[in-house]
BALUM-511131 format. One record per residue (C-alpha): residue in three letters; x, y, z. Coordinates in nm, 4 decimals, always signed. Each point is the difference from the previous one (the first is absolute). Layout:
! BALUM-511131
+---------+----------+----------+----------+
| residuo |       c1 |       c2 |       c3 |
+---------+----------+----------+----------+
|     ALA |        X |        Y |        Z |
...
+---------+----------+----------+----------+
! end
This chain:
! BALUM-511131
+---------+----------+----------+----------+
| residuo |       c1 |       c2 |       c3 |
+---------+----------+----------+----------+
|     MET |  +0.0000 |  +0.0000 |  +0.0000 |
|     LYS |  +0.1065 |  +0.3579 |  -0.0355 |
|     ARG |  -0.0115 |  +0.2774 |  +0.2543 |
|     ARG |  -0.0181 |  +0.3647 |  -0.0922 |
|     THR |  +0.0503 |  +0.2964 |  +0.2289 |
|     LEU |  -0.0415 |  +0.3645 |  -0.0880 |
|     GLY |  +0.0925 |  +0.2926 |  +0.2191 |
|     VAL |  -0.0256 |  +0.3737 |  -0.0550 |
|     LEU |  +0.1552 |  +0.2657 |  +0.2263 |
|     LEU |  -0.0668 |  +0.3750 |  -0.0253 |
|     VAL |  +0.2564 |  +0.2120 |  +0.1855 |
|     GLY |  +0.0655 |  +0.3223 |  -0.1885 |
|     GLY |  +0.0652 |  -0.2068 |  -0.3146 |
|     VAL |  -0.1122 |  -0.3462 |  -0.0979 |
|     ALA |  +0.1711 |  -0.3329 |  +0.0548 |
|     LEU |  -0.1563 |  -0.2973 |  -0.1705 |
|     VAL |  +0.1059 |  -0.3502 |  +0.0882 |
|     VAL |  -0.1269 |  -0.3043 |  -0.1889 |
|     THR |  +0.1117 |  -0.3475 |  +0.0952 |
|     ILE |  -0.0991 |  -0.3173 |  -0.1804 |
|     VAL |  +0.1037 |  -0.3412 |  +0.1243 |
|     GLY |  -0.0875 |  -0.3074 |  -0.2023 |
|     LEU |  +0.0476 |  -0.3706 |  +0.0637 |
|     SER |  -0.0823 |  -0.2014 |  -0.3100 |
|     VAL |  -0.0048 |  -0.3643 |  -0.0964 |
|     ALA |  +0.0246 |  +0.0036 |  -0.3779 |
|     LEU |  -0.3081 |  +0.2195 |  -0.0415 |
|     GLY |  +0.1812 |  +0.2214 |  -0.2490 |
|     ARG |  -0.1554 |  +0.3279 |  -0.1052 |
|     VAL |  -0.3003 |  -0.0383 |  +0.2306 |
|     ILE |  +0.2028 |  +0.1113 |  +0.3026 |
|     ASP |  +0.3173 |  +0.1180 |  -0.1748 |
|     PRO |  -0.1197 |  +0.2673 |  -0.2443 |
|     ARG |  +0.3474 |  +0.1535 |  -0.0435 |
|     HIS |  +0.1660 |  -0.3385 |  -0.0581 |
|     TYR |  +0.2383 |  +0.0201 |  +0.2942 |
|     CYS |  -0.0058 |  -0.3807 |  +0.0237 |
|     GLU |  +0.0879 |  -0.0759 |  -0.3607 |
|     THR |  +0.3224 |  -0.1768 |  +0.0913 |
|     GLY |  +0.0630 |  -0.1881 |  -0.3228 |
|     PHE |  -0.0745 |  -0.3315 |  +0.1727 |
|     SER |  -0.3179 |  -0.2072 |  -0.0274 |
|     ARG |  -0.3203 |  +0.1827 |  +0.0967 |
|     LEU |  -0.0561 |  -0.2805 |  +0.2518 |
|     VAL |  +0.2793 |  +0.1443 |  +0.2150 |
|     SER |  -0.1399 |  +0.2094 |  +0.2838 |
|     CYS |  +0.1310 |  +0.3479 |  +0.0674 |
|     SER |  -0.0195 |  +0.2694 |  +0.2694 |
|     TYR |  +0.0196 |  +0.3668 |  -0.0893 |
|     HIS |  -0.0225 |  +0.3436 |  +0.1567 |
|     TRP |  -0.0317 |  +0.3498 |  -0.1446 |
|     SER |  -0.0059 |  +0.3280 |  +0.1872 |
|     SER |  +0.0174 |  +0.3647 |  -0.1015 |
|     LYS |  +0.0366 |  +0.3278 |  +0.1877 |
|     SER |  -0.0605 |  +0.3400 |  -0.1541 |
|     THR |  +0.0366 |  +0.3416 |  +0.1568 |
|     GLY |  -0.1327 |  +0.3201 |  -0.1485 |
|     SER |  -0.2692 |  +0.2640 |  +0.0258 |
|     PRO |  -0.3632 |  +0.0284 |  -0.1047 |
|     ILE |  -0.0771 |  +0.2275 |  -0.2938 |
|     PHE |  -0.3282 |  +0.1877 |  +0.0280 |
|     LYS |  -0.1906 |  +0.1146 |  -0.3080 |
|     THR |  -0.3179 |  +0.2070 |  +0.0061 |
|     GLY |  -0.3079 |  -0.2148 |  -0.0346 |
|     SER |  +0.1785 |  -0.3351 |  +0.0237 |
|     LEU |  +0.1358 |  -0.2375 |  +0.2596 |
|     PRO |  +0.3665 |  +0.0379 |  +0.0965 |
|     THR |  +0.2489 |  -0.2205 |  -0.1810 |
|     PHE |  +0.3195 |  -0.1453 |  +0.1421 |
|     GLN |  +0.3298 |  +0.1082 |  -0.1552 |
|     PRO |  +0.2755 |  -0.2359 |  +0.1182 |
|     SER |  +0.3478 |  +0.1409 |  +0.0418 |
|     TYR |  +0.1745 |  -0.3159 |  +0.1178 |
|     VAL |  -0.0838 |  -0.3647 |  -0.0608 |
|     ASP |  +0.1589 |  -0.2971 |  +0.1742 |
|     VAL |  -0.0875 |  -0.3525 |  -0.1215 |
|     THR |  +0.1178 |  -0.3285 |  +0.1491 |
|     SER |  -0.0935 |  -0.3442 |  -0.1289 |
|     TRP |  +0.1109 |  -0.3581 |  +0.0406 |
|     ALA |  -0.1032 |  -0.3449 |  -0.1183 |
|     VAL |  +0.1103 |  -0.3529 |  +0.0940 |
|     ALA |  -0.0614 |  -0.3172 |  -0.2016 |
|     HIS |  -0.0675 |  -0.3051 |  +0.2158 |
|     CYS |  +0.1673 |  -0.2797 |  -0.1951 |
|     PRO |  -0.0643 |  -0.3506 |  +0.1393 |
|     ARG |  +0.2696 |  -0.1532 |  +0.2189 |
|     ASN |  -0.0565 |  -0.3433 |  -0.1502 |
|     ASP |  +0.2656 |  -0.0531 |  -0.2702 |
|     ILE |  -0.2381 |  -0.1525 |  -0.2541 |
|     ALA |  -0.2658 |  +0.2677 |  +0.0452 |
|     ARG |  +0.2657 |  +0.2720 |  -0.0114 |
|     ARG |  +0.1358 |  -0.1311 |  -0.3309 |
|     LEU |  -0.3502 |  -0.0101 |  -0.1450 |
|     LEU |  -0.1203 |  +0.3421 |  +0.1162 |
|     CYS |  +0.3139 |  +0.2082 |  +0.0537 |
|     ALA |  +0.2343 |  -0.1218 |  -0.2696 |
|     VAL |  +0.2251 |  +0.2368 |  -0.1947 |
|     THR |  -0.0774 |  +0.0101 |  -0.3726 |
|     SER |  +0.2177 |  -0.2137 |  -0.2246 |
|     ASP |  +0.1417 |  +0.3142 |  -0.1630 |
|     ALA |  +0.1298 |  +0.1633 |  +0.3160 |
|     SER |  +0.2332 |  +0.2207 |  -0.2017 |
|     ALA |  -0.3024 |  +0.2010 |  -0.1196 |
|     PRO |  -0.2101 |  +0.0860 |  +0.3081 |
|     ALA |  -0.3505 |  +0.1318 |  -0.0478 |
|     VAL |  -0.0239 |  +0.3782 |  +0.0207 |
|     SER |  -0.2401 |  +0.2146 |  +0.2000 |
|     ASP |  +0.0122 |  +0.3422 |  +0.1625 |
|     ASP |  -0.0570 |  +0.0633 |  +0.3679 |
|     ASN |  -0.3359 |  +0.1741 |  +0.0437 |
|     ASP |  +0.1212 |  +0.2564 |  +0.2510 |
|     THR |  +0.3368 |  +0.1022 |  -0.1458 |
|     GLY |  -0.0050 |  -0.1038 |  -0.3662 |
|     LEU |  +0.3350 |  -0.1745 |  +0.0521 |
|     PRO |  +0.0495 |  -0.3344 |  -0.1778 |
|     LEU |  -0.0819 |  -0.3291 |  +0.1729 |
|     PRO |  +0.1315 |  -0.3408 |  -0.1066 |
|     LYS |  -0.2358 |  -0.2958 |  +0.0187 |
|     PRO |  -0.0318 |  -0.2312 |  +0.1759 |
|     TRP |  +0.0561 |  +0.1429 |  +0.3470 |
|     VAL |  -0.0698 |  -0.1277 |  +0.3493 |
|     LEU |  +0.0085 |  +0.3365 |  +0.1790 |
|     ARG |  -0.0111 |  +0.3656 |  -0.0992 |
|     THR |  -0.0189 |  +0.3310 |  +0.1845 |
|     ALA |  -0.0310 |  +0.3502 |  -0.1451 |
|     LYS |  +0.0315 |  +0.3583 |  +0.1208 |
|     ASN |  -0.0977 |  +0.3210 |  -0.1780 |
|     SER |  +0.0558 |  +0.3134 |  +0.2089 |
|     PRO |  +0.1298 |  +0.3550 |  -0.0456 |
|     PHE |  +0.3500 |  -0.1433 |  +0.0515 |
|     ILE |  +0.0199 |  -0.3271 |  -0.1910 |
|     GLU |  -0.1517 |  -0.2595 |  -0.2318 |
|     SER |  +0.1208 |  -0.3446 |  +0.1012 |
|     VAL |  -0.0878 |  -0.3644 |  -0.0612 |
|     HIS |  +0.1346 |  -0.3027 |  +0.1879 |
|     VAL |  -0.0541 |  -0.3326 |  -0.1788 |
|     GLU |  +0.0909 |  -0.3562 |  +0.0944 |
|     THR |  -0.0087 |  -0.2348 |  -0.2989 |
|     PRO |  +0.1000 |  -0.3640 |  -0.0649 |
|     LEU |  +0.1859 |  +0.1173 |  -0.3117 |
|     ASP |  +0.3781 |  -0.0362 |  +0.0113 |
|     LEU |  +0.2090 |  +0.3135 |  +0.0316 |
|     ALA |  +0.1126 |  +0.0055 |  -0.3645 |
|     SER |  -0.3612 |  -0.0150 |  -0.1246 |
|     ALA |  -0.1139 |  +0.2699 |  +0.2417 |
|     LEU |  +0.2935 |  +0.2258 |  -0.0899 |
|     GLY |  -0.0668 |  -0.0430 |  -0.3737 |
|     PHE |  -0.3656 |  +0.0845 |  +0.0566 |
|     TYR |  +0.0708 |  +0.3249 |  +0.1841 |
|     ARG |  +0.2709 |  +0.1162 |  -0.2390 |
|     ALA |  -0.2287 |  -0.0507 |  -0.2995 |
|     GLU |  -0.3052 |  +0.1621 |  +0.1597 |
|     LEU |  +0.1851 |  +0.2989 |  +0.1423 |
|     ASN |  +0.1740 |  +0.0604 |  -0.3310 |
|     LYS |  -0.3445 |  +0.0177 |  -0.1643 |
|     ARG |  -0.0897 |  +0.2748 |  +0.2486 |
|     GLY |  +0.3005 |  +0.2066 |  -0.1018 |
|     TRP |  +0.1968 |  -0.0628 |  +0.3191 |
|     THR |  +0.3780 |  +0.0250 |  -0.0444 |
|     GLU |  +0.2199 |  -0.2510 |  +0.1810 |
|     ASN |  +0.2863 |  +0.1722 |  +0.1804 |
|     ASP |  +0.3582 |  -0.1194 |  -0.0058 |
|     GLY |  +0.1237 |  -0.2119 |  +0.2869 |
|     ALA |  -0.2701 |  -0.2696 |  +0.0079 |
|     ALA |  +0.0864 |  -0.2829 |  +0.2423 |
|     VAL |  -0.1165 |  -0.3347 |  -0.1416 |
|     GLU |  +0.0945 |  -0.3212 |  +0.1793 |
|     PRO |  -0.1442 |  -0.3550 |  -0.0102 |
|     ASP |  -0.2232 |  +0.0577 |  +0.3041 |
|     ARG |  -0.0545 |  +0.3789 |  +0.0004 |
|     ALA |  -0.0128 |  +0.3078 |  -0.2215 |
|     VAL |  -0.0154 |  +0.3746 |  +0.0702 |
|     ILE |  -0.0612 |  +0.2433 |  -0.2869 |
|     ALA |  -0.0671 |  +0.3746 |  +0.0142 |
|     PHE |  -0.2026 |  +0.1743 |  -0.2703 |
|     THR |  -0.0514 |  +0.3553 |  -0.1143 |
|     THR |  -0.3580 |  +0.0933 |  -0.0878 |
|     SER |  -0.1842 |  +0.3191 |  -0.0896 |
|     ASP |  -0.1879 |  -0.0273 |  +0.3326 |
|     GLY |  +0.2958 |  -0.0492 |  +0.2337 |
|     PRO |  +0.2665 |  -0.2535 |  +0.1008 |
|     ALA |  -0.0973 |  -0.3670 |  +0.0038 |
|     LEU |  +0.1533 |  -0.3160 |  +0.1413 |
|     LEU |  -0.0477 |  -0.3720 |  -0.0702 |
|     ARG |  +0.1275 |  -0.2520 |  +0.2541 |
|     LEU |  -0.0309 |  -0.3784 |  -0.0489 |
|     ILE |  +0.0953 |  -0.2719 |  +0.2472 |
|     HIS |  -0.0470 |  -0.3752 |  -0.0442 |
|     GLN |  -0.0928 |  -0.1790 |  +0.3225 |
|     ASP |  -0.1121 |  -0.3588 |  +0.0414 |
|     ASP |  -0.2488 |  -0.0686 |  -0.2799 |
|     ARG |  -0.0788 |  +0.3567 |  -0.1071 |
|     THR |  +0.1385 |  +0.3257 |  -0.1335 |
|     ILE |  -0.0793 |  +0.3091 |  +0.2065 |
|     ALA |  -0.0245 |  +0.3160 |  -0.2108 |
|     ASP |  -0.0211 |  +0.3570 |  +0.1284 |
|     LEU |  -0.0634 |  +0.2748 |  -0.2539 |
|     SER |  -0.0293 |  +0.3598 |  +0.1172 |
|     LEU |  -0.0335 |  +0.3444 |  -0.1563 |
|     ARG |  +0.0633 |  +0.2929 |  +0.2313 |
|     LYS |  -0.2095 |  +0.3076 |  -0.0648 |
|     PRO |  +0.1402 |  +0.3543 |  +0.0094 |
|     ALA |  -0.1920 |  +0.0899 |  +0.3185 |
|     ALA |  +0.2443 |  +0.1111 |  +0.2673 |
|     ALA |  +0.0392 |  -0.2544 |  +0.2778 |
|     ASN |  -0.0245 |  +0.1167 |  +0.3595 |
|     ALA |  +0.0652 |  -0.1410 |  +0.3428 |
|     GLY |  -0.3393 |  -0.1688 |  -0.0053 |
|     ILE |  +0.1010 |  -0.2496 |  -0.2700 |
|     SER |  +0.3780 |  +0.0105 |  -0.0492 |
|     PRO |  +0.2479 |  -0.1914 |  +0.2179 |
|     SER |  +0.3043 |  +0.1407 |  +0.1751 |
|     PRO |  +0.3028 |  +0.0517 |  -0.2278 |
|     GLY |  +0.1600 |  -0.3302 |  -0.0952 |
|     GLN |  -0.2797 |  -0.2007 |  +0.1632 |
|     VAL |  -0.3097 |  -0.1987 |  -0.0996 |
|     ARG |  -0.3326 |  +0.0704 |  +0.1675 |
|     LEU |  -0.2322 |  -0.2963 |  +0.0656 |
|     ARG |  -0.3641 |  +0.0199 |  +0.1092 |
|     LEU |  -0.1843 |  -0.3059 |  +0.1276 |
|     GLY |  -0.3713 |  -0.0762 |  -0.0318 |
|     ASN |  -0.2358 |  -0.2877 |  +0.0716 |
|     THR |  -0.2966 |  -0.0660 |  -0.2325 |
|     THR |  -0.1151 |  -0.3123 |  +0.1870 |
|     ASP |  -0.2425 |  -0.0503 |  +0.2872 |
|     GLU |  +0.2701 |  -0.1591 |  +0.2169 |
|     GLU |  +0.3005 |  +0.1259 |  +0.1911 |
|     ILE |  +0.3221 |  -0.0273 |  -0.1991 |
|     VAL |  +0.3649 |  -0.0142 |  +0.1064 |
|     ILE |  +0.2589 |  +0.1369 |  -0.2445 |
|     THR |  +0.3741 |  -0.0606 |  +0.0434 |
|     ILE |  +0.2519 |  +0.2022 |  -0.2037 |
|     ASN |  +0.3621 |  +0.0929 |  +0.0625 |
|     GLU |  -0.0207 |  -0.1580 |  +0.3475 |
|     GLN |  -0.2947 |  +0.2245 |  +0.0863 |
|     THR |  -0.3371 |  -0.1494 |  +0.0908 |
|     VAL |  -0.3226 |  +0.1957 |  -0.0398 |
|     SER |  -0.3473 |  -0.1174 |  +0.1036 |
|     LEU |  -0.2949 |  +0.1417 |  -0.1915 |
|     ALA |  -0.3602 |  -0.0255 |  +0.1118 |
|     ALA |  -0.2667 |  -0.1041 |  -0.2495 |
|     ARG |  -0.0387 |  +0.2616 |  -0.2779 |
|     ALA |  +0.2622 |  +0.2279 |  +0.1545 |
|     GLY |  +0.1792 |  +0.2231 |  -0.2483 |
|     ARG |  -0.1745 |  -0.1450 |  -0.3042 |
|     GLN |  -0.0263 |  +0.3427 |  -0.1699 |
|     LEU |  +0.3772 |  +0.0716 |  +0.0313 |
|     THR |  -0.0494 |  +0.3656 |  -0.1063 |
|     ASP |  -0.2288 |  +0.2440 |  +0.1771 |
|     ASP |  +0.0318 |  +0.3069 |  -0.2248 |
|     PRO |  +0.0411 |  -0.0241 |  -0.3816 |
|     GLU |  +0.1472 |  +0.3499 |  -0.0207 |
|     THR |  +0.2852 |  -0.0508 |  +0.2464 |
|     GLY |  +0.0323 |  -0.3776 |  +0.0047 |
|     ARG |  -0.0248 |  +0.0113 |  +0.3801 |
|     LYS |  -0.0392 |  -0.3439 |  +0.1550 |
|     SER |  -0.3228 |  -0.1198 |  +0.1584 |
|     PRO |  -0.0051 |  +0.0436 |  +0.3793 |
|     ASP |  -0.0132 |  -0.3767 |  +0.0614 |
|     THR |  +0.2791 |  -0.0853 |  -0.2504 |
|     PRO |  +0.3368 |  -0.0947 |  +0.1541 |
|     GLU |  +0.2948 |  +0.1499 |  -0.1892 |
|     ILE |  +0.3700 |  -0.0868 |  +0.0145 |
|     ASP |  +0.3134 |  +0.1156 |  -0.1836 |
|     LEU |  +0.2479 |  -0.2562 |  -0.1333 |
|     PRO |  +0.3321 |  +0.0058 |  -0.1843 |
|     PRO |  -0.0321 |  -0.0999 |  -0.3691 |
|     GLY |  +0.0546 |  -0.3666 |  -0.0822 |
|     LYS |  -0.1660 |  -0.3415 |  +0.0075 |
|     TYR |  -0.2242 |  -0.1014 |  +0.2885 |
|     LYS |  -0.1681 |  -0.3193 |  +0.1079 |
|     VAL |  -0.3489 |  +0.0702 |  +0.1283 |
|     GLY |  -0.2045 |  -0.2423 |  +0.2091 |
|     LEU |  -0.3788 |  +0.0315 |  +0.0264 |
|     LYS |  -0.2015 |  -0.2021 |  +0.2508 |
|     VAL |  -0.3809 |  +0.0033 |  +0.0158 |
|     ALA |  -0.1500 |  -0.1514 |  +0.3133 |
|     SER |  -0.1885 |  -0.2707 |  -0.1906 |
|     GLY |  +0.2661 |  -0.0834 |  -0.2614 |
|     ALA |  +0.3590 |  -0.0991 |  -0.0607 |
|     GLU |  +0.2763 |  +0.2588 |  -0.0197 |
|     GLN |  +0.0803 |  +0.1298 |  -0.3474 |
|     ASN |  +0.3463 |  +0.1243 |  -0.0911 |
|     ARG |  +0.1062 |  +0.2168 |  -0.2899 |
|     GLN |  +0.3151 |  +0.1871 |  -0.0982 |
|     PHE |  -0.0195 |  +0.3575 |  -0.1306 |
|     GLU |  +0.2541 |  +0.2348 |  -0.1515 |
|     VAL |  -0.0392 |  +0.3751 |  +0.0566 |
|     ALA |  +0.2115 |  +0.3016 |  -0.0980 |
|     ALA |  +0.0900 |  +0.3236 |  +0.1753 |
|     GLY |  -0.2574 |  +0.2757 |  -0.0409 |
|     GLU |  -0.2955 |  -0.2388 |  -0.0400 |
|     THR |  -0.3122 |  -0.0202 |  +0.2157 |
|     TRP |  -0.1918 |  -0.3281 |  +0.0115 |
|     GLY |  -0.3124 |  -0.1356 |  +0.1570 |
|     LEU |  -0.0182 |  -0.3648 |  +0.1036 |
|     LEU |  -0.3582 |  -0.1152 |  +0.0396 |
|     VAL |  -0.0960 |  -0.3374 |  +0.1401 |
|     GLY |  -0.2564 |  -0.1564 |  -0.2336 |
|     PRO |  -0.2238 |  -0.3089 |  +0.0072 |
|     ALA |  +0.1517 |  -0.2910 |  +0.1958 |
|     GLY |  +0.2989 |  +0.2171 |  +0.0877 |
|     VAL |  +0.1169 |  +0.0562 |  -0.3586 |
|     PRO |  +0.2478 |  +0.2931 |  -0.0199 |
|     LEU |  -0.1195 |  +0.2842 |  -0.2268 |
|     PRO |  +0.2806 |  +0.2512 |  -0.0723 |
|     VAL |  -0.1158 |  +0.3418 |  -0.1290 |
|     GLN |  +0.2527 |  +0.2618 |  -0.1111 |
|     LEU |  -0.1138 |  +0.3406 |  +0.1277 |
|     TYR |  +0.2950 |  +0.2134 |  -0.1131 |
+---------+----------+----------+----------+
! end
């Protein structure tokens, strides 16, 4: 079933918050009108998704008509998780990679317009005044994923900068675009390639969103109805149910939500452990660079959902 919540706040201006949370079991467009769960796998694979948007602005009054809302800042966050079967036979039947893995299917992320390879098992997206970013985890090998992004970004007129680092298990490539600097980072872990593509917007960052010089800022949030324990860099943080799930409180400044824990870390690779009360601990390794701000949401069954915020 799907739950919808709508809130409107009038305090001098207008802040409109719309949150849609959907849990689907292969019901397709009936409960997924924007196709967030089109993973590239069989339609029999279930999927969880979330979409939320915040806008701030002011009402415009015209004589003889109702006031209209003129947004000045929009902040969109979305994520989706494919629930592939754990049984090996069922997984091969429903979540198999196409025979021609060197030519992944192409789609664009709904919220950012950035390219998405298919199939994928997890994706997150952020579109704010500061950044457009997409995090994708795909069963494609690193070479196939890298070829996909290079081809698609070239079609968009992005120029690959000198100094690309391409290794068997990772790749980091910077791009120059007409809209701002962009970065592609690929890491192969276990049975998947993790791809992070980001385009920074020209909006000036401030203390609300940017980390300390030479550091990485990390915000933690819990989307589940259970308490969660997160361990990173020998620090342990306990989050109550639904605590910090919005990550950002103000689209204009990028200020964190009041219930969102926030820590600064040196750049590098980190092993993160997530433990939901009713499930087994999940571990994942992430690579982050100086000057970046990330959100780490805990998704269904304790699945880690990284979201690049800046």
